FIVEXKOL-661112 format. One record per residue (C-alpha): residue number from 1; x, y negated, z negated. Coordinates in steps of 0.02 Angstrom, whole numbers, padded with zeros to 5 digits. Example, Ala and Ser with C-alpha at 12.3 -4.5 7.8 and 13.67 -1.06 7.14 Angstrom:
2
+------+--------+--------+--------+
! tike !      X !      Y !      Z !
+------+--------+--------+--------+
!    1 !  00615 !  00225 ! -00390 !
!    2 !  00684 !  00053 ! -00357 !
+------+--------+--------+--------+
***
This chain:
267
+------+--------+--------+--------+
! tike !      X !      Y !      Z !
+------+--------+--------+--------+
!    1 !  01925 ! -06934 !  10498 !
!    2 !  01920 ! -07100 !  10397 !
!    3 !  02060 ! -07062 !  10245 !
!    4 !  01975 ! -07203 !  10146 !
!    5 !  01822 ! -07092 !  10128 !
!    6 !  01932 ! -06986 !  09996 !
!    7 !  02014 ! -07142 !  09913 !
!    8 !  01936 ! -07195 !  09734 !
!    9 !  01919 ! -07389 !  09728 !
!   10 !  01936 ! -07486 !  09575 !
!   11 !  01786 ! -07552 !  09507 !
!   12 !  01676 ! -07386 !  09554 !
!   13 !  01652 ! -07262 !  09420 !
!   14 !  01680 ! -07083 !  09480 !
!   15 !  01549 ! -06951 !  09472 !
!   16 !  01640 ! -06786 !  09531 !
!   17 !  01461 ! -06702 !  09531 !
!   18 !  01427 ! -06824 !  09681 !
!   19 !  01583 ! -06759 !  09772 !
!   20 !  01571 ! -06601 !  09884 !
!   21 !  01717 ! -06468 !  09841 !
!   22 !  01707 ! -06399 !  10018 !
!   23 !  01731 ! -06465 !  10196 !
!   24 !  01585 ! -06528 !  10292 !
!   25 !  01502 ! -06420 !  10411 !
!   26 !  01559 ! -06526 !  10547 !
!   27 !  01737 ! -06491 !  10513 !
!   28 !  01819 ! -06340 !  10610 !
!   29 !  01962 ! -06241 !  10539 !
!   30 !  02014 ! -06178 !  10718 !
!   31 !  02028 ! -06360 !  10762 !
!   32 !  02097 ! -06426 !  10610 !
!   33 !  02237 ! -06303 !  10570 !
!   34 !  02337 ! -06343 !  10724 !
!   35 !  02297 ! -06528 !  10700 !
!   36 !  02376 ! -06516 !  10518 !
!   37 !  02537 ! -06439 !  10594 !
!   38 !  02554 ! -06588 !  10718 !
!   39 !  02541 ! -06704 !  10558 !
!   40 !  02668 ! -06593 !  10458 !
!   41 !  02792 ! -06614 !  10613 !
!   42 !  02788 ! -06803 !  10589 !
!   43 !  02835 ! -06797 !  10394 !
!   44 !  03024 ! -06754 !  10411 !
!   45 !  03063 ! -06890 !  10543 !
!   46 !  02966 ! -07016 !  10405 !
!   47 !  03073 ! -06952 !  10257 !
!   48 !  03231 ! -06962 !  10358 !
!   49 !  03188 ! -07149 !  10391 !
!   50 !  03144 ! -07154 !  10206 !
!   51 !  03299 ! -07093 !  10156 !
!   52 !  03408 ! -07183 !  10281 !
!   53 !  03327 ! -07357 !  10259 !
!   54 !  03365 ! -07328 !  10070 !
!   55 !  03230 ! -07457 !  10013 !
!   56 !  03069 ! -07377 !  09963 !
!   57 !  03028 ! -07241 !  09843 !
!   58 !  02875 ! -07131 !  09856 !
!   59 !  02795 ! -07035 !  09700 !
!   60 !  02656 ! -06916 !  09730 !
!   61 !  02551 ! -06856 !  09578 !
!   62 !  02463 ! -06703 !  09589 !
!   63 !  02316 ! -06666 !  09461 !
!   64 !  02196 ! -06522 !  09459 !
!   65 !  02107 ! -06406 !  09355 !
!   66 !  02172 ! -06233 !  09322 !
!   67 !  02192 ! -06145 !  09499 !
!   68 !  02155 ! -06303 !  09586 !
!   69 !  02293 ! -06274 !  09709 !
!   70 !  02441 ! -06391 !  09646 !
!   71 !  02591 ! -06264 !  09686 !
!   72 !  02512 ! -06219 !  09851 !
!   73 !  02487 ! -06404 !  09906 !
!   74 !  02691 ! -06417 !  09871 !
!   75 !  02731 ! -06262 !  09963 !
!   76 !  02616 ! -06289 !  10113 !
!   77 !  02620 ! -06458 !  10132 !
!   78 !  02788 ! -06532 !  10076 !
!   79 !  02890 ! -06379 !  10154 !
!   80 !  02951 ! -06468 !  10310 !
!   81 !  03032 ! -06597 !  10201 !
!   82 !  03221 ! -06607 !  10178 !
!   83 !  03249 ! -06528 !  10008 !
!   84 !  03405 ! -06652 !  09987 !
!   85 !  03264 ! -06798 !  09977 !
!   86 !  03132 ! -06736 !  09878 !
!   87 !  03108 ! -06657 !  09706 !
!   88 !  02978 ! -06580 !  09613 !
!   89 !  02949 ! -06644 !  09412 !
!   90 !  02834 ! -06500 !  09332 !
!   91 !  02754 ! -06576 !  09161 !
!   92 !  02718 ! -06431 !  09065 !
!   93 !  02698 ! -06438 !  08860 !
!   94 !  02801 ! -06582 !  08779 !
!   95 !  02972 ! -06521 !  08709 !
!   96 !  03007 ! -06568 !  08530 !
!   97 !  03126 ! -06691 !  08609 !
!   98 !  02985 ! -06775 !  08718 !
!   99 !  02865 ! -06771 !  08582 !
!  100 !  02976 ! -06886 !  08473 !
!  101 !  02956 ! -07024 !  08616 !
!  102 !  02820 ! -07109 !  08685 !
!  103 !  02714 ! -07005 !  08789 !
!  104 !  02783 ! -07097 !  08957 !
!  105 !  02958 ! -07083 !  08917 !
!  106 !  02966 ! -06909 !  09007 !
!  107 !  02885 ! -06962 !  09154 !
!  108 !  02994 ! -07122 !  09171 !
!  109 !  03142 ! -07001 !  09183 !
!  110 !  03073 ! -06915 !  09339 !
!  111 !  03037 ! -07060 !  09444 !
!  112 !  03104 ! -07072 !  09622 !
!  113 !  03254 ! -07168 !  09647 !
!  114 !  03283 ! -07274 !  09815 !
!  115 !  03239 ! -07143 !  09973 !
!  116 !  03175 ! -07016 !  09875 !
!  117 !  03013 ! -06918 !  09861 !
!  118 !  02956 ! -06860 !  09694 !
!  119 !  02796 ! -06751 !  09673 !
!  120 !  02733 ! -06741 !  09498 !
!  121 !  02663 ! -06572 !  09465 !
!  122 !  02542 ! -06639 !  09323 !
!  123 !  02593 ! -06783 !  09264 !
!  124 !  02587 ! -06927 !  09123 !
!  125 !  02396 ! -06903 !  09151 !
!  126 !  02400 ! -06750 !  09041 !
!  127 !  02412 ! -06861 !  08900 !
!  128 !  02236 ! -06924 !  08935 !
!  129 !  02161 ! -06763 !  08984 !
!  130 !  02227 ! -06602 !  08887 !
!  131 !  02260 ! -06712 !  08746 !
!  132 !  02085 ! -06774 !  08749 !
!  133 !  02011 ! -06614 !  08778 !
!  134 !  02106 ! -06524 !  08633 !
!  135 !  02090 ! -06663 !  08519 !
!  136 !  02265 ! -06662 !  08492 !
!  137 !  02276 ! -06866 !  08449 !
!  138 !  02136 ! -06975 !  08399 !
!  139 !  02020 ! -07062 !  08523 !
!  140 !  02081 ! -07229 !  08494 !
!  141 !  02260 ! -07171 !  08539 !
!  142 !  02210 ! -07091 !  08706 !
!  143 !  02086 ! -07224 !  08752 !
!  144 !  02239 ! -07350 !  08735 !
!  145 !  02350 ! -07248 !  08863 !
!  146 !  02240 ! -07285 !  09005 !
!  147 !  02307 ! -07465 !  09000 !
!  148 !  02475 ! -07407 !  08955 !
!  149 !  02460 ! -07307 !  09117 !
!  150 !  02403 ! -07445 !  09221 !
!  151 !  02543 ! -07557 !  09154 !
!  152 !  02674 ! -07404 !  09194 !
!  153 !  02616 ! -07383 !  09377 !
!  154 !  02612 ! -07583 !  09409 !
!  155 !  02802 ! -07583 !  09346 !
!  156 !  02846 ! -07457 !  09465 !
!  157 !  02751 ! -07525 !  09609 !
!  158 !  02825 ! -07704 !  09575 !
!  159 !  03014 ! -07633 !  09586 !
!  160 !  02978 ! -07528 !  09753 !
!  161 !  02880 ! -07371 !  09703 !
!  162 !  02749 ! -07325 !  09821 !
!  163 !  02613 ! -07209 !  09725 !
!  164 !  02483 ! -07098 !  09785 !
!  165 !  02379 ! -06989 !  09663 !
!  166 !  02273 ! -06833 !  09708 !
!  167 !  02150 ! -06743 !  09624 !
!  168 !  02125 ! -06577 !  09691 !
!  169 !  01928 ! -06546 !  09675 !
!  170 !  01869 ! -06378 !  09658 !
!  171 !  01705 ! -06306 !  09593 !
!  172 !  01690 ! -06195 !  09442 !
!  173 !  01647 ! -06044 !  09564 !
!  174 !  01798 ! -06054 !  09673 !
!  175 !  01891 ! -06061 !  09511 !
!  176 !  01812 ! -05898 !  09459 !
!  177 !  01854 ! -05827 !  09605 !
!  178 !  02048 ! -05874 !  09605 !
!  179 !  02053 ! -05814 !  09427 !
!  180 !  01983 ! -05639 !  09478 !
!  181 !  02111 ! -05639 !  09631 !
!  182 !  02256 ! -05645 !  09502 !
!  183 !  02180 ! -05498 !  09411 !
!  184 !  02145 ! -05383 !  09553 !
!  185 !  02307 ! -05417 !  09649 !
!  186 !  02458 ! -05338 !  09568 !
!  187 !  02580 ! -05468 !  09649 !
!  188 !  02486 ! -05606 !  09571 !
!  189 !  02429 ! -05536 !  09401 !
!  190 !  02594 ! -05628 !  09332 !
!  191 !  02500 ! -05793 !  09356 !
!  192 !  02348 ! -05741 !  09252 !
!  193 !  02357 ! -05811 !  09075 !
!  194 !  02224 ! -05776 !  08957 !
!  195 !  02230 ! -05960 !  08898 !
!  196 !  02162 ! -05996 !  09069 !
!  197 !  01988 ! -05939 !  09014 !
!  198 !  01995 ! -06028 !  08846 !
!  199 !  02023 ! -06185 !  08971 !
!  200 !  01880 ! -06127 !  09078 !
!  201 !  01753 ! -06137 !  08934 !
!  202 !  01802 ! -06316 !  08914 !
!  203 !  01756 ! -06346 !  09102 !
!  204 !  01639 ! -06497 !  09067 !
!  205 !  01747 ! -06585 !  08944 !
!  206 !  01894 ! -06572 !  09082 !
!  207 !  01784 ! -06644 !  09205 !
!  208 !  01731 ! -06785 !  09100 !
!  209 !  01899 ! -06824 !  09056 !
!  210 !  01964 ! -06808 !  09246 !
!  211 !  01821 ! -06938 !  09295 !
!  212 !  01873 ! -07058 !  09161 !
!  213 !  02054 ! -07049 !  09189 !
!  214 !  02036 ! -07083 !  09374 !
!  215 !  01904 ! -07223 !  09355 !
!  216 !  02015 ! -07320 !  09235 !
!  217 !  02166 ! -07291 !  09329 !
!  218 !  02142 ! -07306 !  09523 !
!  219 !  02205 ! -07463 !  09580 !
!  220 !  02242 ! -07543 !  09766 !
!  221 !  02442 ! -07514 !  09745 !
!  222 !  02426 ! -07350 !  09649 !
!  223 !  02256 ! -07275 !  09721 !
!  224 !  02187 ! -07096 !  09669 !
!  225 !  02111 ! -06985 !  09817 !
!  226 !  01978 ! -06850 !  09767 !
!  227 !  02027 ! -06707 !  09886 !
!  228 !  01888 ! -06565 !  09910 !
!  229 !  01992 ! -06413 !  09885 !
!  230 !  01886 ! -06263 !  09897 !
!  231 !  01965 ! -06235 !  10068 !
!  232 !  02149 ! -06242 !  10074 !
!  233 !  02159 ! -06284 !  10259 !
!  234 !  02033 ! -06425 !  10225 !
!  235 !  02138 ! -06488 !  10078 !
!  236 !  02313 ! -06471 !  10175 !
!  237 !  02248 ! -06567 !  10312 !
!  238 !  02185 ! -06720 !  10192 !
!  239 !  02345 ! -06717 !  10088 !
!  240 !  02461 ! -06705 !  10225 !
!  241 !  02365 ! -06851 !  10327 !
!  242 !  02362 ! -06973 !  10180 !
!  243 !  02558 ! -06941 !  10163 !
!  244 !  02594 ! -06977 !  10337 !
!  245 !  02490 ! -07121 !  10343 !
!  246 !  02563 ! -07197 !  10169 !
!  247 !  02744 ! -07180 !  10241 !
!  248 !  02693 ! -07257 !  10409 !
!  249 !  02613 ! -07410 !  10316 !
!  250 !  02798 ! -07440 !  10236 !
!  251 !  02841 ! -07517 !  10403 !
!  252 !  03010 ! -07434 !  10384 !
!  253 !  03160 ! -07462 !  10512 !
!  254 !  03316 ! -07393 !  10553 !
!  255 !  03476 ! -07457 !  10483 !
!  256 !  03584 ! -07541 !  10612 !
!  257 !  03754 ! -07472 !  10526 !
!  258 !  03895 ! -07590 !  10508 !
!  259 !  03946 ! -07730 !  10611 !
!  260 !  04113 ! -07665 !  10661 !
!  261 !  04040 ! -07495 !  10747 !
!  262 !  04134 ! -07450 !  10914 !
!  263 !  04014 ! -07437 !  11055 !
!  264 !  04117 ! -07303 !  11127 !
!  265 !  04202 ! -07161 !  11064 !
!  266 !  04371 ! -07162 !  11159 !
!  267 !  04484 ! -07032 !  11097 !
+------+--------+--------+--------+
***
């Protein structure tokens, strides 16, 4: 599998209707699930090296429509990581204090420190997505935010943060199935919110907003990956593989320790 096939390159317009939400017919769940497990086994050692070297930082951005699988991706792909070095930042409706600042203020507070992995469950991109679809600010204002986001992410990468961004791409039919399953299963009914149906009615508007946001902000240093996510096993494999590849490309090394370390413990 060539992971670059899922990467959106700068200068090319994104059309989500031309990208499948499902695994190709050639993909086998029976073969891919153990392959995913093997990739996941690599992540703890890579994370430990990231923490030990304490030089790099990794920011993972997860975006999707409702029921797109953000929580499931975090749970299934990132669970092998040491919780002492990984943190999830969830971006819900902004608070009164957050609204009193610029739209990037709350995101900047959550970016990773040296050696840390931070996952944005939703992110600063909500301010060019839901804000746009719900007409919460004028178009001139949200369009200007594309450049602000590019500059923000360029600042982070210039200062040592590696950024990888995932859009979990599901179909409208799959969203309907997942919403219905929440209603049918008493253990999942708490997840259902009637506001989800209001947002679902704006499916096309959200798709247009995602296409523009991804097209405008993907870059060589902060790339977007569009992940077919109707099938969780395929989604998990690609996300895990991209994360492992991203960490390996940092070319990390184990610190040698202090110069005065003994070679033998005598007592």
